[in-house]
VOFIMAR-798498 format. One record per residue (C-alpha): chain; residue in three letters; z, y, x; residue number from 1. Coordinates in steps of 0.5 Angstrom, whole numbers, plus 2048, in hexadecimal, padded with zeros to 3 digits. Layout:
N
<rec ch="A" aa="ALA" z="Z" y="Y" x="X" i="NUM"/>
...
# end
This chain:
360
<rec ch="A" aa="MET" z="7E0" y="862" x="7E0" i="1"/>
<rec ch="A" aa="ASP" z="7DF" y="85B" x="7DF" i="2"/>
<rec ch="A" aa="ILE" z="7E6" y="858" x="7DD" i="3"/>
<rec ch="A" aa="LEU" z="7E4" y="852" x="7E1" i="4"/>
<rec ch="A" aa="ASP" z="7E1" y="855" x="7E7" i="5"/>
<rec ch="A" aa="ASN" z="7E4" y="850" x="7EB" i="6"/>
<rec ch="A" aa="LEU" z="7E2" y="84A" x="7E7" i="7"/>
<rec ch="A" aa="SER" z="7DD" y="848" x="7EC" i="8"/>
<rec ch="A" aa="ASP" z="7E2" y="847" x="7F1" i="9"/>
<rec ch="A" aa="ILE" z="7E7" y="842" x="7EC" i="10"/>
<rec ch="A" aa="GLU" z="7E8" y="83C" x="7EF" i="11"/>
<rec ch="A" aa="ASP" z="7EC" y="835" x="7ED" i="12"/>
<rec ch="A" aa="ASP" z="7F3" y="836" x="7EF" i="13"/>
<rec ch="A" aa="SER" z="7F4" y="82E" x="7F0" i="14"/>
<rec ch="A" aa="ASP" z="7F6" y="82B" x="7F6" i="15"/>
<rec ch="A" aa="ASN" z="7F1" y="82C" x="7FC" i="16"/>
<rec ch="A" aa="GLU" z="7F4" y="827" x="801" i="17"/>
<rec ch="A" aa="GLY" z="7F3" y="81F" x="801" i="18"/>
<rec ch="A" aa="GLY" z="7EE" y="81A" x="803" i="19"/>
<rec ch="A" aa="PRO" z="7EF" y="816" x="809" i="20"/>
<rec ch="A" aa="ASN" z="7F1" y="819" x="810" i="21"/>
<rec ch="A" aa="ASN" z="7F4" y="81F" x="80C" i="22"/>
<rec ch="A" aa="ILE" z="7ED" y="822" x="80C" i="23"/>
<rec ch="A" aa="ARG" z="7ED" y="828" x="808" i="24"/>
<rec ch="A" aa="ARG" z="7E8" y="828" x="802" i="25"/>
<rec ch="A" aa="ALA" z="7E3" y="82E" x="802" i="26"/>
<rec ch="A" aa="LYS" z="7E6" y="833" x="7FC" i="27"/>
<rec ch="A" aa="ARG" z="7E2" y="833" x="7F6" i="28"/>
<rec ch="A" aa="TYR" z="7E0" y="83A" x="7F3" i="29"/>
<rec ch="A" aa="ILE" z="7DD" y="83C" x="7EC" i="30"/>
<rec ch="A" aa="ARG" z="7D6" y="840" x="7ED" i="31"/>
<rec ch="A" aa="ASP" z="7D3" y="844" x="7E8" i="32"/>
<rec ch="A" aa="ALA" z="7D8" y="842" x="7E3" i="33"/>
<rec ch="A" aa="GLU" z="7D7" y="845" x="7DC" i="34"/>
<rec ch="A" aa="ASN" z="7DC" y="84A" x="7D9" i="35"/>
<rec ch="A" aa="PRO" z="7DF" y="848" x="7D3" i="36"/>
<rec ch="A" aa="PHE" z="7E0" y="850" x="7D1" i="37"/>
<rec ch="A" aa="GLU" z="7D8" y="851" x="7D1" i="38"/>
<rec ch="A" aa="ILE" z="7D7" y="84D" x="7CB" i="39"/>
<rec ch="A" aa="ASP" z="7D6" y="850" x="7C4" i="40"/>
<rec ch="A" aa="GLU" z="7DD" y="852" x="7C0" i="41"/>
<rec ch="A" aa="TRP" z="7DC" y="84D" x="7BB" i="42"/>
<rec ch="A" aa="ASP" z="7DA" y="847" x="7BF" i="43"/>
<rec ch="A" aa="PHE" z="7E0" y="849" x="7C4" i="44"/>
<rec ch="A" aa="GLN" z="7E5" y="849" x="7BE" i="45"/>
<rec ch="A" aa="ARG" z="7E2" y="842" x="7BB" i="46"/>
<rec ch="A" aa="ARG" z="7E4" y="83F" x="7C2" i="47"/>
<rec ch="A" aa="TYR" z="7EA" y="842" x="7C4" i="48"/>
<rec ch="A" aa="ARG" z="7ED" y="844" x="7BD" i="49"/>
<rec ch="A" aa="PHE" z="7EE" y="84B" x="7BF" i="50"/>
<rec ch="A" aa="THR" z="7EA" y="851" x="7C0" i="51"/>
<rec ch="A" aa="LYS" z="7E9" y="854" x="7C7" i="52"/>
<rec ch="A" aa="ASP" z="7ED" y="85A" x="7C6" i="53"/>
<rec ch="A" aa="SER" z="7F3" y="855" x="7C3" i="54"/>
<rec ch="A" aa="VAL" z="7F2" y="851" x="7CA" i="55"/>
<rec ch="A" aa="LEU" z="7F2" y="857" x="7CF" i="56"/>
<rec ch="A" aa="PHE" z="7F6" y="85C" x="7CC" i="57"/>
<rec ch="A" aa="GLY" z="7FB" y="858" x="7C7" i="58"/>
<rec ch="A" aa="ILE" z="7FD" y="851" x="7CA" i="59"/>
<rec ch="A" aa="LEU" z="7FB" y="851" x="7D2" i="60"/>
<rec ch="A" aa="PRO" z="800" y="857" x="7D3" i="61"/>
<rec ch="A" aa="GLU" z="805" y="853" x="7D0" i="62"/>
<rec ch="A" aa="ILE" z="805" y="84D" x="7D5" i="63"/>
<rec ch="A" aa="GLN" z="800" y="850" x="7DB" i="64"/>
<rec ch="A" aa="ALA" z="806" y="851" x="7E0" i="65"/>
<rec ch="A" aa="GLY" z="807" y="84A" x="7E0" i="66"/>
<rec ch="A" aa="LEU" z="800" y="848" x="7E1" i="67"/>
<rec ch="A" aa="ILE" z="7FF" y="84C" x="7E7" i="68"/>
<rec ch="A" aa="LYS" z="7FF" y="849" x="7EE" i="69"/>
<rec ch="A" aa="HIS" z="802" y="84E" x="7F3" i="70"/>
<rec ch="A" aa="ASN" z="7FE" y="84C" x="7F9" i="71"/>
<rec ch="A" aa="ASN" z="7F7" y="84A" x="7F9" i="72"/>
<rec ch="A" aa="ARG" z="7F8" y="843" x="7FB" i="73"/>
<rec ch="A" aa="GLY" z="7F3" y="83E" x="7F8" i="74"/>
<rec ch="A" aa="LEU" z="7EF" y="843" x="7F5" i="75"/>
<rec ch="A" aa="PRO" z="7F3" y="843" x="7EE" i="76"/>
<rec ch="A" aa="ILE" z="7F0" y="843" x="7E7" i="77"/>
<rec ch="A" aa="ALA" z="7F0" y="84A" x="7E4" i="78"/>
<rec ch="A" aa="PRO" z="7F6" y="84A" x="7DE" i="79"/>
<rec ch="A" aa="GLN" z="7F0" y="84C" x="7D9" i="80"/>
<rec ch="A" aa="LEU" z="7ED" y="845" x="7DB" i="81"/>
<rec ch="A" aa="GLN" z="7F3" y="842" x="7DA" i="82"/>
<rec ch="A" aa="LEU" z="7F5" y="844" x="7D4" i="83"/>
<rec ch="A" aa="LEU" z="7EE" y="843" x="7D1" i="84"/>
<rec ch="A" aa="ILE" z="7EF" y="83B" x="7D4" i="85"/>
<rec ch="A" aa="CYS" z="7F5" y="83B" x="7D0" i="86"/>
<rec ch="A" aa="LEU" z="7F2" y="83E" x="7C9" i="87"/>
<rec ch="A" aa="ARG" z="7EC" y="839" x="7CA" i="88"/>
<rec ch="A" aa="TYR" z="7F1" y="833" x="7CA" i="89"/>
<rec ch="A" aa="PHE" z="7F5" y="836" x="7C4" i="90"/>
<rec ch="A" aa="ALA" z="7EE" y="837" x="7C0" i="91"/>
<rec ch="A" aa="THR" z="7EB" y="830" x="7C1" i="92"/>
<rec ch="A" aa="SER" z="7F0" y="82B" x="7C4" i="93"/>
<rec ch="A" aa="SER" z="7EB" y="828" x="7C7" i="94"/>
<rec ch="A" aa="PHE" z="7EB" y="824" x="7CE" i="95"/>
<rec ch="A" aa="GLN" z="7EE" y="828" x="7D3" i="96"/>
<rec ch="A" aa="LEU" z="7E8" y="826" x="7D7" i="97"/>
<rec ch="A" aa="VAL" z="7E3" y="829" x="7D3" i="98"/>
<rec ch="A" aa="ILE" z="7E6" y="82F" x="7D3" i="99"/>
<rec ch="A" aa="ALA" z="7E6" y="82F" x="7DA" i="100"/>
<rec ch="A" aa="ASP" z="7DF" y="82E" x="7DA" i="101"/>
<rec ch="A" aa="THR" z="7DE" y="834" x="7D6" i="102"/>
<rec ch="A" aa="MET" z="7E2" y="838" x="7DA" i="103"/>
<rec ch="A" aa="LYS" z="7E0" y="836" x="7E0" i="104"/>
<rec ch="A" aa="VAL" z="7E7" y="833" x="7E3" i="105"/>
<rec ch="A" aa="SER" z="7EA" y="82C" x="7E4" i="106"/>
<rec ch="A" aa="GLN" z="7ED" y="828" x="7DF" i="107"/>
<rec ch="A" aa="SER" z="7F4" y="829" x="7E3" i="108"/>
<rec ch="A" aa="THR" z="7F3" y="830" x="7E3" i="109"/>
<rec ch="A" aa="VAL" z="7F2" y="831" x="7DB" i="110"/>
<rec ch="A" aa="SER" z="7F9" y="82C" x="7DB" i="111"/>
<rec ch="A" aa="ARG" z="7FD" y="831" x="7DF" i="112"/>
<rec ch="A" aa="ILE" z="7FA" y="837" x="7DC" i="113"/>
<rec ch="A" aa="VAL" z="7FB" y="835" x="7D5" i="114"/>
<rec ch="A" aa="PHE" z="802" y="833" x="7D6" i="115"/>
<rec ch="A" aa="ARG" z="804" y="83A" x="7DA" i="116"/>
<rec ch="A" aa="VAL" z="801" y="83E" x="7D5" i="117"/>
<rec ch="A" aa="ALA" z="804" y="83B" x="7CF" i="118"/>
<rec ch="A" aa="THR" z="80B" y="83B" x="7D2" i="119"/>
<rec ch="A" aa="LEU" z="80A" y="843" x="7D3" i="120"/>
<rec ch="A" aa="LEU" z="808" y="844" x="7CC" i="121"/>
<rec ch="A" aa="ALA" z="80D" y="840" x="7C9" i="122"/>
<rec ch="A" aa="SER" z="812" y="844" x="7CD" i="123"/>
<rec ch="A" aa="LEU" z="811" y="84A" x="7C9" i="124"/>
<rec ch="A" aa="ILE" z="814" y="846" x="7C3" i="125"/>
<rec ch="A" aa="ASN" z="81A" y="84A" x="7C2" i="126"/>
<rec ch="A" aa="LEU" z="815" y="851" x="7C2" i="127"/>
<rec ch="A" aa="TYR" z="810" y="84E" x="7BD" i="128"/>
<rec ch="A" aa="ILE" z="814" y="849" x="7B9" i="129"/>
<rec ch="A" aa="LYS" z="81A" y="84B" x="7B6" i="130"/>
<rec ch="A" aa="ILE" z="81D" y="84D" x="7AF" i="131"/>
<rec ch="A" aa="PRO" z="81F" y="854" x="7AD" i="132"/>
<rec ch="A" aa="THR" z="826" y="854" x="7AC" i="133"/>
<rec ch="A" aa="THR" z="827" y="85C" x="7AA" i="134"/>
<rec ch="A" aa="GLY" z="824" y="862" x="7A8" i="135"/>
<rec ch="A" aa="ASP" z="81D" y="864" x="7A5" i="136"/>
<rec ch="A" aa="ALA" z="819" y="85D" x="7A8" i="137"/>
<rec ch="A" aa="ARG" z="81E" y="859" x="7A4" i="138"/>
<rec ch="A" aa="ASN" z="81E" y="85D" x="79E" i="139"/>
<rec ch="A" aa="GLU" z="816" y="85D" x="79E" i="140"/>
<rec ch="A" aa="ASN" z="816" y="855" x="79F" i="141"/>
<rec ch="A" aa="HIS" z="81B" y="854" x="799" i="142"/>
<rec ch="A" aa="ARG" z="816" y="859" x="795" i="143"/>
<rec ch="A" aa="LEU" z="810" y="855" x="797" i="144"/>
<rec ch="A" aa="PHE" z="813" y="84E" x="795" i="145"/>
<rec ch="A" aa="ASN" z="815" y="851" x="78F" i="146"/>
<rec ch="A" aa="VAL" z="80E" y="853" x="78D" i="147"/>
<rec ch="A" aa="LEU" z="80B" y="84C" x="78F" i="148"/>
<rec ch="A" aa="GLY" z="810" y="849" x="78A" i="149"/>
<rec ch="A" aa="ARG" z="80E" y="84D" x="784" i="150"/>
<rec ch="A" aa="GLY" z="807" y="84B" x="784" i="151"/>
<rec ch="A" aa="HIS" z="805" y="84E" x="77D" i="152"/>
<rec ch="A" aa="GLY" z="80C" y="84E" x="77B" i="153"/>
<rec ch="A" aa="ALA" z="811" y="853" x="77C" i="154"/>
<rec ch="A" aa="ILE" z="816" y="84F" x="77F" i="155"/>
<rec ch="A" aa="GLY" z="817" y="84D" x="787" i="156"/>
<rec ch="A" aa="LEU" z="81C" y="84A" x="78B" i="157"/>
<rec ch="A" aa="PRO" z="821" y="84F" x="78E" i="158"/>
<rec ch="A" aa="ARG" z="823" y="84F" x="796" i="159"/>
<rec ch="A" aa="VAL" z="81E" y="84A" x="798" i="160"/>
<rec ch="A" aa="ASP" z="81E" y="84A" x="7A0" i="161"/>
<rec ch="A" aa="GLY" z="819" y="845" x="7A1" i="162"/>
<rec ch="A" aa="ALA" z="815" y="83F" x="79E" i="163"/>
<rec ch="A" aa="ILE" z="817" y="838" x="7A2" i="164"/>
<rec ch="A" aa="ASP" z="813" y="832" x="7A3" i="165"/>
<rec ch="A" aa="CYS" z="811" y="82D" x="7A8" i="166"/>
<rec ch="A" aa="THR" z="80A" y="82B" x="7AB" i="167"/>
<rec ch="A" aa="HIS" z="807" y="825" x="7AF" i="168"/>
<rec ch="A" aa="ILE" z="804" y="827" x="7B6" i="169"/>
<rec ch="A" aa="LYS" z="800" y="820" x="7B8" i="170"/>
<rec ch="A" aa="LEU" z="801" y="81D" x="7BF" i="171"/>
<rec ch="A" aa="VAL" z="7FB" y="819" x="7C2" i="172"/>
<rec ch="A" aa="GLY" z="7FC" y="815" x="7C8" i="173"/>
<rec ch="A" aa="THR" z="803" y="818" x="7CA" i="174"/>
<rec ch="A" aa="ARG" z="808" y="814" x="7CE" i="175"/>
<rec ch="A" aa="PHE" z="80F" y="814" x="7CB" i="176"/>
<rec ch="A" aa="ASN" z="813" y="80F" x="7D0" i="177"/>
<rec ch="A" aa="GLN" z="815" y="80A" x="7CB" i="178"/>
<rec ch="A" aa="VAL" z="817" y="80E" x="7C5" i="179"/>
<rec ch="A" aa="GLU" z="810" y="80E" x="7C2" i="180"/>
<rec ch="A" aa="GLU" z="812" y="80C" x="7BB" i="181"/>
<rec ch="A" aa="MET" z="816" y="812" x="7BA" i="182"/>
<rec ch="A" aa="PHE" z="810" y="816" x="7BA" i="183"/>
<rec ch="A" aa="ARG" z="80C" y="811" x="7B5" i="184"/>
<rec ch="A" aa="ASN" z="80C" y="815" x="7AE" i="185"/>
<rec ch="A" aa="ARG" z="80C" y="812" x="7A7" i="186"/>
<rec ch="A" aa="LYS" z="804" y="812" x="7A8" i="187"/>
<rec ch="A" aa="GLY" z="804" y="80E" x="7AE" i="188"/>
<rec ch="A" aa="TYR" z="802" y="813" x="7B3" i="189"/>
<rec ch="A" aa="PHE" z="806" y="816" x="7B9" i="190"/>
<rec ch="A" aa="SER" z="808" y="81D" x="7B8" i="191"/>
<rec ch="A" aa="LEU" z="80D" y="823" x="7B8" i="192"/>
<rec ch="A" aa="ASN" z="810" y="825" x="7B2" i="193"/>
<rec ch="A" aa="VAL" z="810" y="82C" x="7B3" i="194"/>
<rec ch="A" aa="GLN" z="815" y="831" x="7AF" i="195"/>
<rec ch="A" aa="ALA" z="813" y="838" x="7AD" i="196"/>
<rec ch="A" aa="VAL" z="816" y="83E" x="7A9" i="197"/>
<rec ch="A" aa="VAL" z="810" y="842" x="7A7" i="198"/>
<rec ch="A" aa="GLY" z="811" y="84A" x="7A4" i="199"/>
<rec ch="A" aa="PRO" z="80D" y="84D" x="79F" i="200"/>
<rec ch="A" aa="ARG" z="807" y="84F" x="7A3" i="201"/>
<rec ch="A" aa="MET" z="806" y="848" x="7A6" i="202"/>
<rec ch="A" aa="GLU" z="80A" y="849" x="7AC" i="203"/>
<rec ch="A" aa="PHE" z="80E" y="844" x="7B0" i="204"/>
<rec ch="A" aa="LEU" z="816" y="846" x="7AF" i="205"/>
<rec ch="A" aa="ASP" z="818" y="840" x="7B3" i="206"/>
<rec ch="A" aa="ILE" z="816" y="83A" x="7B5" i="207"/>
<rec ch="A" aa="VAL" z="819" y="833" x="7B8" i="208"/>
<rec ch="A" aa="PRO" z="813" y="82F" x="7BB" i="209"/>
<rec ch="A" aa="GLU" z="816" y="829" x="7BF" i="210"/>
<rec ch="A" aa="TRP" z="818" y="824" x="7B9" i="211"/>
<rec ch="A" aa="PRO" z="814" y="81D" x="7B9" i="212"/>
<rec ch="A" aa="GLY" z="810" y="81C" x="7B3" i="213"/>
<rec ch="A" aa="ARG" z="815" y="817" x="7B0" i="214"/>
<rec ch="A" aa="ALA" z="81A" y="81C" x="7AF" i="215"/>
<rec ch="A" aa="HIS" z="81C" y="81E" x="7A8" i="216"/>
<rec ch="A" aa="ASP" z="81B" y="826" x="7A6" i="217"/>
<rec ch="A" aa="SER" z="822" y="826" x="7A4" i="218"/>
<rec ch="A" aa="ARG" z="825" y="823" x="7AA" i="219"/>
<rec ch="A" aa="ILE" z="821" y="828" x="7AF" i="220"/>
<rec ch="A" aa="PHE" z="823" y="82E" x="7AB" i="221"/>
<rec ch="A" aa="GLN" z="82B" y="82C" x="7AB" i="222"/>
<rec ch="A" aa="ASN" z="82B" y="82B" x="7B2" i="223"/>
<rec ch="A" aa="SER" z="827" y="832" x="7B3" i="224"/>
<rec ch="A" aa="LEU" z="82A" y="839" x="7B6" i="225"/>
<rec ch="A" aa="ILE" z="827" y="83C" x="7AF" i="226"/>
<rec ch="A" aa="HIS" z="82B" y="838" x="7AB" i="227"/>
<rec ch="A" aa="MET" z="831" y="839" x="7AF" i="228"/>
<rec ch="A" aa="ARG" z="830" y="841" x="7AF" i="229"/>
<rec ch="A" aa="TYR" z="830" y="840" x="7A7" i="230"/>
<rec ch="A" aa="VAL" z="837" y="83C" x="7A7" i="231"/>
<rec ch="A" aa="GLN" z="83A" y="841" x="7AC" i="232"/>
<rec ch="A" aa="GLY" z="838" y="847" x="7A7" i="233"/>
<rec ch="A" aa="ARG" z="834" y="84A" x="7AD" i="234"/>
<rec ch="A" aa="LEU" z="82E" y="84A" x="7A8" i="235"/>
<rec ch="A" aa="ASP" z="830" y="84B" x="7A0" i="236"/>
<rec ch="A" aa="GLY" z="829" y="84B" x="79D" i="237"/>
<rec ch="A" aa="ILE" z="826" y="844" x="79A" i="238"/>
<rec ch="A" aa="LEU" z="820" y="83F" x="79C" i="239"/>
<rec ch="A" aa="VAL" z="81C" y="83C" x="798" i="240"/>
<rec ch="A" aa="GLY" z="819" y="835" x="799" i="241"/>
<rec ch="A" aa="ASP" z="816" y="82F" x="795" i="242"/>
<rec ch="A" aa="LYS" z="81A" y="828" x="793" i="243"/>
<rec ch="A" aa="GLY" z="81A" y="825" x="79A" i="244"/>
<rec ch="A" aa="TYR" z="820" y="82A" x="79B" i="245"/>
<rec ch="A" aa="PRO" z="827" y="82A" x="798" i="246"/>
<rec ch="A" aa="CYS" z="829" y="830" x="793" i="247"/>
<rec ch="A" aa="LEU" z="82E" y="834" x="797" i="248"/>
<rec ch="A" aa="PRO" z="831" y="83B" x="795" i="249"/>
<rec ch="A" aa="PHE" z="82C" y="83E" x="79A" i="250"/>
<rec ch="A" aa="LEU" z="826" y="839" x="799" i="251"/>
<rec ch="A" aa="MET" z="823" y="839" x="792" i="252"/>
<rec ch="A" aa="THR" z="81F" y="833" x="790" i="253"/>
<rec ch="A" aa="PRO" z="81B" y="831" x="78A" i="254"/>
<rec ch="A" aa="PHE" z="81F" y="82D" x="784" i="255"/>
<rec ch="A" aa="ARG" z="81C" y="826" x="785" i="256"/>
<rec ch="A" aa="ASN" z="81D" y="825" x="77D" i="257"/>
<rec ch="A" aa="PRO" z="81D" y="82C" x="77A" i="258"/>
<rec ch="A" aa="HIS" z="821" y="82B" x="773" i="259"/>
<rec ch="A" aa="ASN" z="81F" y="832" x="76F" i="260"/>
<rec ch="A" aa="GLU" z="81A" y="837" x="76F" i="261"/>
<rec ch="A" aa="GLU" z="81E" y="83B" x="774" i="262"/>
<rec ch="A" aa="GLU" z="81E" y="836" x="77A" i="263"/>
<rec ch="A" aa="MET" z="817" y="835" x="779" i="264"/>
<rec ch="A" aa="LYS" z="816" y="83C" x="77A" i="265"/>
<rec ch="A" aa="TYR" z="81A" y="83D" x="780" i="266"/>
<rec ch="A" aa="ASN" z="816" y="837" x="783" i="267"/>
<rec ch="A" aa="GLU" z="810" y="83B" x="782" i="268"/>
<rec ch="A" aa="ILE" z="813" y="841" x="785" i="269"/>
<rec ch="A" aa="GLN" z="815" y="83D" x="78B" i="270"/>
<rec ch="A" aa="ILE" z="80F" y="839" x="78C" i="271"/>
<rec ch="A" aa="ARG" z="80B" y="840" x="78C" i="272"/>
<rec ch="A" aa="THR" z="810" y="843" x="791" i="273"/>
<rec ch="A" aa="ARG" z="810" y="83D" x="796" i="274"/>
<rec ch="A" aa="ILE" z="809" y="83B" x="796" i="275"/>
<rec ch="A" aa="ILE" z="808" y="840" x="79B" i="276"/>
<rec ch="A" aa="VAL" z="80A" y="83C" x="7A0" i="277"/>
<rec ch="A" aa="GLU" z="805" y="836" x="79F" i="278"/>
<rec ch="A" aa="ARG" z="800" y="83C" x="79F" i="279"/>
<rec ch="A" aa="THR" z="802" y="83E" x="7A6" i="280"/>
<rec ch="A" aa="PHE" z="802" y="837" x="7A9" i="281"/>
<rec ch="A" aa="GLY" z="7FA" y="837" x="7A6" i="282"/>
<rec ch="A" aa="VAL" z="7F9" y="83D" x="7A9" i="283"/>
<rec ch="A" aa="TRP" z="7FC" y="83B" x="7B0" i="284"/>
<rec ch="A" aa="LYS" z="7F9" y="835" x="7B1" i="285"/>
<rec ch="A" aa="ARG" z="7F2" y="838" x="7AF" i="286"/>
<rec ch="A" aa="ARG" z="7F3" y="83D" x="7B5" i="287"/>
<rec ch="A" aa="PHE" z="7F5" y="838" x="7BA" i="288"/>
<rec ch="A" aa="PRO" z="7F2" y="831" x="7B8" i="289"/>
<rec ch="A" aa="CYS" z="7F6" y="82D" x="7BE" i="290"/>
<rec ch="A" aa="LEU" z="7FC" y="82D" x="7B9" i="291"/>
<rec ch="A" aa="ALA" z="7F8" y="829" x="7B4" i="292"/>
<rec ch="A" aa="ARG" z="7F3" y="825" x="7B8" i="293"/>
<rec ch="A" aa="GLY" z="7F9" y="823" x="7BD" i="294"/>
<rec ch="A" aa="MET" z="7FB" y="824" x="7C4" i="295"/>
<rec ch="A" aa="ALA" z="7FB" y="81F" x="7C9" i="296"/>
<rec ch="A" aa="THR" z="7FF" y="823" x="7CE" i="297"/>
<rec ch="A" aa="LYS" z="806" y="821" x="7D0" i="298"/>
<rec ch="A" aa="LEU" z="80C" y="822" x="7CB" i="299"/>
<rec ch="A" aa="VAL" z="80F" y="828" x="7CE" i="300"/>
<rec ch="A" aa="CYS" z="808" y="82C" x="7CF" i="301"/>
<rec ch="A" aa="SER" z="807" y="82A" x="7C7" i="302"/>
<rec ch="A" aa="THR" z="80D" y="82D" x="7C5" i="303"/>
<rec ch="A" aa="THR" z="80C" y="833" x="7C9" i="304"/>
<rec ch="A" aa="THR" z="805" y="834" x="7C6" i="305"/>
<rec ch="A" aa="VAL" z="808" y="834" x="7BF" i="306"/>
<rec ch="A" aa="VAL" z="80C" y="83A" x="7C1" i="307"/>
<rec ch="A" aa="ALA" z="807" y="83D" x="7C5" i="308"/>
<rec ch="A" aa="CYS" z="802" y="83C" x="7BF" i="309"/>
<rec ch="A" aa="ALA" z="807" y="83F" x="7BA" i="310"/>
<rec ch="A" aa="VAL" z="808" y="845" x="7BE" i="311"/>
<rec ch="A" aa="LEU" z="801" y="846" x="7BF" i="312"/>
<rec ch="A" aa="HIS" z="800" y="846" x="7B7" i="313"/>
<rec ch="A" aa="ASN" z="805" y="84B" x="7B6" i="314"/>
<rec ch="A" aa="MET" z="802" y="84F" x="7BC" i="315"/>
<rec ch="A" aa="ALA" z="7FB" y="84E" x="7B8" i="316"/>
<rec ch="A" aa="LEU" z="7FF" y="851" x="7B2" i="317"/>
<rec ch="A" aa="ARG" z="801" y="857" x="7B6" i="318"/>
<rec ch="A" aa="PHE" z="7FA" y="859" x="7B8" i="319"/>
<rec ch="A" aa="ASN" z="7F7" y="858" x="7B2" i="320"/>
<rec ch="A" aa="ASP" z="7F3" y="853" x="7B5" i="321"/>
<rec ch="A" aa="ILE" z="7EF" y="84F" x="7AF" i="322"/>
<rec ch="A" aa="LEU" z="7EC" y="848" x="7B1" i="323"/>
<rec ch="A" aa="PRO" z="7E4" y="848" x="7AE" i="324"/>
<rec ch="A" aa="GLU" z="7E3" y="842" x="7AA" i="325"/>
<rec ch="A" aa="ASP" z="7DF" y="83C" x="7AC" i="326"/>
<rec ch="A" aa="ASP" z="7DD" y="835" x="7AA" i="327"/>
<rec ch="A" aa="GLU" z="7E1" y="832" x="7AF" i="328"/>
<rec ch="A" aa="LEU" z="7E8" y="834" x="7AB" i="329"/>
<rec ch="A" aa="HIS" z="7EB" y="830" x="7A6" i="330"/>
<rec ch="A" aa="GLU" z="7F1" y="82F" x="7A2" i="331"/>
<rec ch="A" aa="TYR" z="7F6" y="82A" x="7A5" i="332"/>
<rec ch="A" aa="GLU" z="7FA" y="825" x="7A1" i="333"/>
<rec ch="A" aa="GLU" z="802" y="825" x="7A2" i="334"/>
<rec ch="A" aa="VAL" z="806" y="81F" x="7A3" i="335"/>
<rec ch="A" aa="PRO" z="80A" y="81E" x="79C" i="336"/>
<rec ch="A" aa="VAL" z="811" y="81F" x="79D" i="337"/>
<rec ch="A" aa="PRO" z="816" y="81B" x="798" i="338"/>
<rec ch="A" aa="ASN" z="81B" y="81E" x="794" i="339"/>
<rec ch="A" aa="ALA" z="822" y="820" x="798" i="340"/>
<rec ch="A" aa="GLU" z="827" y="81B" x="796" i="341"/>
<rec ch="A" aa="ASN" z="82E" y="81F" x="797" i="342"/>
<rec ch="A" aa="ILE" z="830" y="824" x="791" i="343"/>
<rec ch="A" aa="ASN" z="834" y="82A" x="793" i="344"/>
<rec ch="A" aa="MET" z="838" y="82C" x="78D" i="345"/>
<rec ch="A" aa="ASP" z="839" y="833" x="790" i="346"/>
<rec ch="A" aa="GLY" z="831" y="834" x="790" i="347"/>
<rec ch="A" aa="GLU" z="831" y="831" x="789" i="348"/>
<rec ch="A" aa="VAL" z="835" y="836" x="787" i="349"/>
<rec ch="A" aa="ALA" z="832" y="83C" x="78B" i="350"/>
<rec ch="A" aa="ARG" z="82B" y="83A" x="788" i="351"/>
<rec ch="A" aa="GLN" z="82E" y="83A" x="781" i="352"/>
<rec ch="A" aa="LEU" z="831" y="840" x="782" i="353"/>
<rec ch="A" aa="LEU" z="82A" y="843" x="784" i="354"/>
<rec ch="A" aa="VAL" z="827" y="840" x="77E" i="355"/>
<rec ch="A" aa="HIS" z="82C" y="844" x="77A" i="356"/>
<rec ch="A" aa="ARG" z="82B" y="84A" x="77D" i="357"/>
<rec ch="A" aa="LEU" z="823" y="84A" x="77D" i="358"/>
<rec ch="A" aa="PHE" z="823" y="848" x="775" i="359"/>
<rec ch="A" aa="ASN" z="829" y="84B" x="772" i="360"/>
# end
């Protein structure tokens, strides 16, 4: 059975009324539309960033209930096609009008579908993005982070829950209602400064998507829920971060000016451990180029898209859906972050104790 056997009846669901004397315009139908699932697997994955099986049997069942109309009014667009329209936007960050022409719908329909699907995907955040706090999953994360830190040596950092960092998501043509300068980052373009905690398998464990590009990494962290969880003792491991964060009892950063061989070795181990978060950002933006090339949607849609792409990234890891290499992909340059200025003495003491335990 054709997965889109009703595709020929799909109609643009934009308003049909208007014009002088309230004359009802004739409905527009799509005829002889091409079934996206009929193209070969390699081309499908390049265009939608997932395999057909991942789309049909992995992602779609999670959100299908929210995409189905309970009546046939307006001949609604099939859930499969709605999902593909959204994935196509994530994969290209192209003008919605171009996607509309490609998928044979109107631009306004593409806009509504992207926001609807992104919202449904983002609603799965608590299911797919979470830090393991107890049991085998937590112990396995600690073990894998320890292995990452070892490299070719015999010592790694203990009890690491995740690697933390921020990345800038470019905003293009977004209206900010007189607060646009808050979103201009240190490189001069408008962006969201997105904080993420990443696990040893390059999975997202926590994400904060709504801060403007001007915000400092340390400020975002100190106002985040995950910071509160560590302060309150609900999480008892440690995070690893770069020099943009203050050293805290639960956040280990590198020494700015190491004074001895032990501190230099600690820096090497710490860097090997936290480099996973930078690799994750690269893979994430490679799969969803809209995050690097810039989003021209409303601010609420942009933040929702960031979370939706993080959920999809974790889904891809769960499905073992590996993206094929192609010539369009490249590394993404991160905005440099200045060193954190505040010195936390408890954090400094905790770091010195950790160095002493590692090398003595």
